[in-house]
KOLLUM-445504 format. One record per residue: residue number from 1; x, z, y of N, C-alpha, C in turn. Coordinates in steps of 0.2 Angstrom, whole numbers, m for minus. Atoms other than C-alpha are relative to their C-alpha. Example, Ala and Ser with C-alpha at 12.3 -4.5 7.8 and 13.67 -1.06 7.14 Angstrom:
2
(r 1 (4 0 m6) (62 39 m22) (4 0 6))
(r 2 (m4 m1 m6) (68 36 m5) (m4 3 5))
END
This chain:
245
(r 1 (1 m7 m2) (m52 6 m59) (m3 4 m6))
(r 2 (2 m4 6) (m56 13 m77) (6 5 m1))
(r 3 (m6 m4 0) (m44 27 m74) (1 4 m6))
(r 4 (0 m4 6) (m49 38 m89) (2 m4 m6))
(r 5 (m2 4 6) (m47 24 m101) (7 m2 0))
(r 6 (m7 1 m1) (m30 20 m94) (4 6 m2))
(r 7 (m3 m6 2) (m25 38 m95) (0 1 m8))
(r 8 (0 0 7) (m30 38 m113) (5 m4 m4))
(r 9 (m5 5 2) (m20 23 m117) (7 2 1))
(r 10 (m7 m2 m1) (m5 29 m109) (2 6 m4))
(r 11 (m2 m6 4) (m6 46 m118) (1 m2 m7))
(r 12 (m2 3 6) (m7 36 m134) (7 m3 m1))
(r 13 (m7 3 0) (9 27 m129) (5 5 1))
(r 14 (m5 m5 m1) (17 43 m124) (1 4 m7))
(r 15 (m1 m3 6) (14 51 m141) (4 m5 m5))
(r 16 (m5 5 4) (22 35 m149) (7 1 2))
(r 17 (m6 0 m3) (36 36 m137) (4 7 m2))
(r 18 (m3 m7 3) (39 55 m142) (2 m1 m7))
(r 19 (m1 1 7) (38 50 m160) (6 m4 m2))
(r 20 (m6 5 1) (52 37 m158) (6 3 3))
(r 21 (m5 m3 m4) (62 48 m147) (3 m4 6))
(r 22 (m2 4 m6) (63 35 m133) (m1 3 6))
(r 23 (0 m4 m6) (67 45 m118) (m2 m5 6))
(r 24 (1 5 m6) (66 29 m106) (m8 m1 0))
(r 25 (7 2 0) (48 25 m112) (m4 7 2))
(r 26 (3 m7 m2) (43 44 m110) (0 0 8))
(r 27 (m1 0 m7) (50 43 m92) (m5 m5 4))
(r 28 (4 5 m3) (41 27 m88) (m7 2 0))
(r 29 (7 m2 1) (24 33 m95) (m2 5 5))
(r 30 (2 m6 m5) (25 49 m84) (m1 m3 7))
(r 31 (0 4 m6) (28 37 m69) (m7 m3 1))
(r 32 (6 4 0) (13 26 m73) (m6 5 0))
(r 33 (5 m5 0) (2 41 m77) (m1 4 7))
(r 34 (0 m3 m7) (7 49 m60) (m4 m5 5))
(r 35 (3 5 m5) (1 33 m51) (m8 0 m1))
(r 36 (7 0 1) (m16 34 m59) (m3 7 2))
(r 37 (2 m6 m3) (m18 52 m55) (0 0 8))
(r 38 (0 1 m7) (m14 48 m37) (m6 m4 2))
(r 39 (5 4 m1) (m27 35 m37) (m7 4 m1))
(r 40 (5 m4 2) (m39 48 m44) (m1 5 6))
(r 41 (0 m5 m5) (m35 59 m29) (3 7 m3))
(r 42 (m3 m7 3) (m27 73 m41) (8 0 2))
(r 43 (m7 0 m2) (m11 75 m30) (4 5 m3))
(r 44 (m4 m5 4) (m5 90 m39) (3 m3 m6))
(r 45 (m3 3 7) (m4 81 m56) (4 m6 2))
(r 46 (m5 5 m1) (3 66 m48) (7 2 2))
(r 47 (m7 m3 m2) (17 76 m40) (3 3 m6))
(r 48 (m3 m3 6) (20 85 m56) (3 m6 m4))
(r 49 (m2 5 4) (21 69 m66) (6 m4 3))
(r 50 (m5 4 m3) (32 60 m53) (7 4 0))
(r 51 (m6 m4 0) (44 74 m52) (3 1 m8))
(r 52 (m2 1 7) (45 74 m72) (3 m6 m1))
(r 53 (m2 6 1) (48 56 m71) (7 m1 3))
(r 54 (m7 0 m3) (63 59 m59) (5 4 m4))
(r 55 (m4 m4 4) (70 73 m69) (3 m4 m6))
(r 56 (m1 3 6) (69 63 m85) (5 m6 1))
(r 57 (m4 6 m1) (77 47 m77) (7 2 2))
(r 58 (m6 m2 m2) (91 57 m70) (4 2 m6))
(r 59 (m3 m2 6) (95 65 m87) (3 m6 m4))
(r 60 (m2 6 4) (96 47 m94) (5 m4 4))
(r 61 (m4 3 m5) (106 41 m79) (m2 m7 1))
(r 62 (3 7 m1) (94 26 m77) (m1 m1 7))
(r 63 (1 1 m7) (97 21 m59) (m6 m3 2))
(r 64 (6 3 m1) (83 9 m59) (m6 4 0))
(r 65 (6 m5 1) (70 22 m65) (1 5 5))
(r 66 (0 m5 m5) (77 35 m53) (m2 m3 7))
(r 67 (2 3 m6) (74 23 m39) (m7 m1 0))
(r 68 (8 0 0) (56 20 m44) (m3 7 0))
(r 69 (3 m6 0) (53 38 m47) (0 3 8))
(r 70 (0 m2 m7) (59 42 m29) (m5 m4 4))
(r 71 (5 4 m3) (48 28 m23) (m7 2 m1))
(r 72 (6 m3 1) (33 35 m32) (m1 7 3))
(r 73 (1 m6 m3) (36 52 m26) (m1 0 8))
(r 74 (1 1 m7) (37 46 m8) (m8 m2 1))
(r 75 (7 2 m1) (20 38 m11) (m5 6 0))
(r 76 (4 m6 0) (12 55 m16) (1 4 6))
(r 77 (0 m4 m6) (19 64 m1) (m3 m4 6))
(r 78 (3 3 m5) (13 50 10) (m8 1 0))
(r 79 (7 m2 0) (m5 53 4) (m1 7 2))
(r 80 (1 m7 m2) (m2 71 7) (1 1 8))
(r 81 (m1 0 m7) (2 66 25) (7 4 2))
(r 82 (m7 m3 m1) (20 74 23) (5 m6 1))
(r 83 (m4 7 m1) (28 58 31) (7 1 0))
(r 84 (m7 m1 0) (45 65 33) (3 0 m7))
(r 85 (m2 m1 7) (46 70 15) (0 m6 m4))
(r 86 (0 7 3) (40 53 10) (5 m4 2))
(r 87 (m6 4 m3) (53 45 21) (6 2 m4))
(r 88 (m6 m3 3) (67 56 13) (0 m3 m7))
(r 89 (0 2 6) (62 51 m4) (1 m8 m1))
(r 90 (0 8 0) (60 32 0) (8 m2 2))
(r 91 (m7 1 m2) (78 33 8) (4 1 m6))
(r 92 (m3 m1 7) (84 40 m9) (m1 m6 m4))
(r 93 (2 6 5) (75 26 m18) (4 m6 3))
(r 94 (m4 6 m3) (83 13 m6) (7 0 m2))
(r 95 (m7 0 2) (100 19 m9) (2 m2 m7))
(r 96 (m1 1 7) (98 18 m28) (m1 m8 m1))
(r 97 (2 7 1) (90 0 m27) (6 m4 3))
(r 98 (m6 3 m3) (105 m5 m16) (6 0 m5))
(r 99 (m6 m1 4) (118 2 m28) (m1 m5 m6))
(r 100 (1 5 6) (110 m9 m43) (m2 m7 3))
(r 101 (1 6 m3) (107 m23 m31) (m7 m3 m2))
(r 102 (6 2 2) (89 m24 m35) (m4 m2 7))
(r 103 (2 2 m7) (83 m35 m20) (m8 1 0))
(r 104 (8 m1 0) (64 m34 m25) (m1 7 2))
(r 105 (1 m7 m1) (65 m15 m25) (2 1 7))
(r 106 (m2 m1 m7) (75 m16 m8) (m5 m2 5))
(r 107 (6 3 m4) (61 m27 m1) (m6 5 0))
(r 108 (6 m5 0) (47 m15 m7) (1 6 4))
(r 109 (m1 m7 m3) (55 1 m1) (1 m1 7))
(r 110 (0 1 m7) (59 m6 16) (m7 m1 3))
(r 111 (7 0 m3) (40 m10 18) (m3 7 0))
(r 112 (3 m7 0) (36 8 12) (3 4 6))
(r 113 (m3 m4 m6) (49 15 25) (m3 m2 6))
(r 114 (4 2 m6) (40 4 38) (m6 4 1))
(r 115 (6 m3 0) (24 12 34) (1 7 2))
(r 116 (m2 m7 m2) (32 29 34) (1 2 7))
(r 117 (m2 0 m7) (40 27 51) (m6 m1 5))
(r 118 (6 1 m4) (24 20 58) (m5 6 0))
(r 119 (4 m6 0) (14 35 53) (3 6 3))
(r 120 (m3 m5 m4) (27 46 60) (1 m1 7))
(r 121 (m1 2 m7) (26 37 77) (6 m3 2))
(r 122 (m6 3 m2) (43 29 76) (m1 m7 m1))
(r 123 (2 7 1) (37 11 79) (6 m4 0))
(r 124 (m6 4 0) (55 5 82) (3 m1 m7))
(r 125 (m3 0 7) (61 10 65) (m5 m3 m5))
(r 126 (5 3 4) (45 4 57) (1 m7 0))
(r 127 (m1 7 m1) (48 m13 65) (6 m3 m4))
(r 128 (m6 1 3) (66 m13 59) (m1 m1 m8))
(r 129 (1 1 7) (61 m10 41) (m5 m5 m3))
(r 130 (4 5 1) (47 m22 41) (3 m7 0))
(r 131 (m4 7 m1) (59 m36 47) (4 0 m6))
(r 132 (m4 0 6) (71 m31 33) (m4 m2 m6))
(r 133 (4 2 6) (57 m32 20) (m2 m7 0))
(r 134 (3 7 0) (50 m48 26) (5 m5 m1))
(r 135 (m6 5 1) (67 m57 26) (2 m1 m7))
(r 136 (m2 0 7) (71 m52 8) (m6 m3 m4))
(r 137 (6 2 4) (53 m56 2) (0 m8 1))
(r 138 (0 8 m1) (55 m74 10) (5 m3 m4))
(r 139 (m5 3 4) (71 m77 1) (m2 1 m7))
(r 140 (2 0 7) (64 m71 m15) (m6 m4 m2))
(r 141 (6 4 1) (48 m81 m13) (m6 4 m2))
(r 142 (5 m5 2) (37 m65 m15) (m5 m1 5))
(r 143 (5 1 m5) (22 m72 m6) (m5 6 0))
(r 144 (4 m6 0) (11 m57 m11) (3 5 4))
(r 145 (m3 m5 m4) (23 m45 m4) (1 m2 7))
(r 146 (m1 2 m7) (26 m55 11) (m7 0 4))
(r 147 (6 m1 m3) (7 m55 14) (m1 7 2))
(r 148 (1 m7 m2) (7 m36 14) (5 2 6))
(r 149 (m4 m2 m6) (22 m35 26) (m3 m3 6))
(r 150 (3 3 m6) (14 m47 38) (m6 4 3))
(r 151 (6 m4 m2) (m2 m37 38) (2 7 3))
(r 152 (m3 m6 m3) (9 m21 42) (2 m2 7))
(r 153 (m3 2 m7) (17 m31 56) (m6 0 5))
(r 154 (6 0 m5) (m1 m34 63) (m3 6 2))
(r 155 (2 m7 m2) (m6 m16 62) (4 3 5))
(r 156 (m5 m3 m5) (10 m11 71) (m1 m3 7))
(r 157 (1 4 m7) (8 m24 85) (m7 2 3))
(r 158 (6 m2 m3) (m10 m19 87) (0 7 3))
(r 159 (0 m7 m2) (m6 m1 88) (4 1 7))
(r 160 (m4 m1 m6) (7 m4 102) (m3 m5 6))
(r 161 (3 4 m6) (m5 m15 112) (1 m7 0))
(r 162 (m1 7 0) (1 m32 107) (m5 m4 m4))
(r 163 (5 2 5) (m15 m38 100) (0 m8 m2))
(r 164 (0 7 1) (m12 m57 102) (5 m1 m6))
(r 165 (m5 0 5) (4 m55 91) (m3 3 m6))
(r 166 (3 m3 6) (m6 m44 79) (m4 m5 m3))
(r 167 (5 5 3) (m19 m58 77) (4 m5 m4))
(r 168 (m4 5 3) (m5 m70 73) (2 2 m7))
(r 169 (m2 m3 6) (2 m59 59) (m6 1 m5))
(r 170 (5 m1 5) (m15 m55 52) (m2 m7 m3))
(r 171 (3 7 2) (m20 m74 51) (5 m3 m5))
(r 172 (m5 2 5) (m3 m78 42) (m1 4 m6))
(r 173 (1 m4 6) (m6 m64 30) (m7 m3 m4))
(r 174 (6 2 3) (m24 m70 27) (1 m7 m3))
(r 175 (m1 7 3) (m18 m88 23) (2 1 m8))
(r 176 (m3 m2 7) (m8 m80 8) (m5 3 m4))
(r 177 (5 m4 4) (m22 m68 3) (m5 m5 m3))
(r 178 (5 5 3) (m34 m83 1) (3 m4 m6))
(r 179 (m3 5 5) (m21 m94 m9) (1 4 m6))
(r 180 (m2 m4 6) (m17 m80 m21) (m6 3 m3))
(r 181 (6 m3 2) (m35 m74 m23) (m1 7 0))
(r 182 (0 m7 m1) (m33 m57 m17) (m6 2 4))
(r 183 (6 m1 m4) (m51 m53 m12) (0 6 4))
(r 184 (0 m6 m4) (m49 m35 m7) (5 0 6))
(r 185 (m5 1 m6) (m33 m39 3) (m3 m5 5))
(r 186 (3 4 m5) (m42 m53 11) (m5 3 4))
(r 187 (6 m4 m3) (m57 m42 15) (3 5 6))
(r 188 (m3 m5 m4) (m45 m29 23) (3 m4 6))
(r 189 (m3 3 m6) (m37 m42 35) (m6 m2 4))
(r 190 (6 1 m4) (m55 m47 41) (m2 6 3))
(r 191 (2 m6 m3) (m58 m29 44) (5 1 6))
(r 192 (m5 m1 m5) (m42 m28 54) (m1 m4 6))
(r 193 (1 4 m5) (m46 m43 64) (m7 2 4))
(r 194 (6 m2 m3) (m64 m37 67) (2 6 5))
(r 195 (m2 m6 m4) (m56 m20 74) (3 m2 7))
(r 196 (m3 2 m6) (m46 m30 87) (m6 m3 5))
(r 197 (6 2 m4) (m62 m39 93) (m4 6 2))
(r 198 (4 m6 m2) (m71 m22 93) (3 3 6))
(r 199 (m3 m3 m5) (m58 m15 104) (0 m4 7))
(r 200 (0 5 m6) (m59 m30 116) (m8 0 2))
(r 201 (7 0 m1) (m78 m26 116) (m3 m7 m1))
(r 202 (3 7 2) (m81 m44 109) (m4 2 m7))
(r 203 (3 m3 6) (m94 m36 97) (m3 m6 m4))
(r 204 (3 6 4) (m102 m53 91) (6 m2 m5))
(r 205 (m6 2 4) (m84 m58 85) (2 5 m5))
(r 206 (m2 m6 4) (m81 m41 78) (m5 0 m6))
(r 207 (5 0 5) (m98 m42 68) (2 m6 m5))
(r 208 (m1 6 4) (m93 m60 62) (5 2 m6))
(r 209 (m5 m2 5) (m77 m53 54) (m2 6 m5))
(r 210 (2 m5 4) (m84 m37 48) (m5 m2 m6))
(r 211 (5 3 5) (m98 m47 39) (4 m3 m6))
(r 212 (m4 3 5) (m85 m57 30) (3 5 m5))
(r 213 (m3 m6 4) (m76 m41 25) (m5 3 m5))
(r 214 (5 m3 5) (m93 m34 18) (m1 m5 m6))
(r 215 (1 5 6) (m96 m50 8) (5 0 m5))
(r 216 (m6 m1 5) (m79 m49 0) (0 6 m4))
(r 217 (0 m6 3) (m80 m31 m3) (m6 1 m6))
(r 218 (5 0 5) (m97 m33 m12) (2 m4 m6))
(r 219 (m2 4 5) (m90 m47 m22) (5 3 m4))
(r 220 (m5 m4 4) (m76 m36 m27) (m2 7 m3))
(r 221 (4 m7 2) (m88 m21 m30) (5 6 2))
(r 222 (m4 m6 m3) (m77 m10 m19) (m4 4 4))
(r 223 (5 m4 m3) (m88 4 m15) (2 3 7))
(r 224 (m3 m3 m6) (m77 12 m2) (0 m5 5))
(r 225 (m1 6 m4) (m74 m5 6) (m7 m2 3))
(r 226 (7 2 m2) (m93 m9 7) (m2 5 5))
(r 227 (2 m5 m4) (m96 8 15) (3 m1 7))
(r 228 (m3 1 m6) (m83 5 28) (m2 m6 4))
(r 229 (3 6 m3) (m89 m12 32) (m7 1 3))
(r 230 (7 m1 m2) (m107 m7 34) (1 5 7))
(r 231 (m1 m4 m6) (m101 7 46) (3 m3 6))
(r 232 (m3 4 m5) (m91 m5 56) (m5 m5 3))
(r 233 (5 4 m3) (m105 m17 58) (m5 4 4))
(r 234 (5 m4 m3) (m117 m3 63) (3 2 7))
(r 235 (m3 m2 m6) (m105 2 77) (1 m6 5))
(r 236 (0 6 m4) (m103 m16 83) (m7 m1 3))
(r 237 (7 2 m3) (m122 m18 84) (m2 5 5))
(r 238 (1 m5 m5) (m123 m2 94) (4 m2 6))
(r 239 (m3 3 m5) (m110 m10 105) (m3 m5 4))
(r 240 (4 5 m3) (m121 m24 108) (m7 2 3))
(r 241 (6 m2 m2) (m135 m13 112) (m6 0 m5))
(r 242 (6 0 5) (m145 m15 96) (0 6 m4))
(r 243 (1 m7 4) (m148 3 92) (m7 1 m2))
(r 244 (6 m1 3) (m161 5 80) (m2 7 m2))
(r 245 (2 m7 2) (m170 22 77) (m6 0 m4))
END
């Protein structure tokens, strides 16, 4: 999360790429910089850079880069809550990935589309894309990607009231997160499981999972995650009647 240092290094790379006349490197760096500004919350700059990345990639006729540019653009629009625009960009990305037979890209963009349709309230389409993504990731042996898809399955099933199925997917995802050492991903799963127990008013079990979430977030030094975990524990304590004034 040392964003300013990353920006400085990418800018050094950009100057070198411009000096060498490497259009493809210039395009790639704009895409990378756009992702950093997105994480910093500067959506205007992120949008500008990703649009530049797309324009440069189109000029070069690099379909793989065009696909990634559309994928990145969709991510910016998703953060702006412009879900249909995000979906439109991701569909363009999917078309490009399919043309060049990039199965990893196809898997990733199907997962993104699942998220887009989920937030648009189209759960049937979301489920369709999650299934497509999961099937390809299993064939590719992409366990990290599969853990993300299974988590998304869990969120979807929780949303439509099928919490037992949601728990199954969360636990499958959790197994992988533990194996690959993804502490923040693991923490998020415990948060999701805790939320199900909270909804069921099983506040002691909710606290148990939220506490593991908190411990992992503290270990990861994830400030936002720590704050969220503490708030969730507090709400569960209130649910148990342990209201301290």
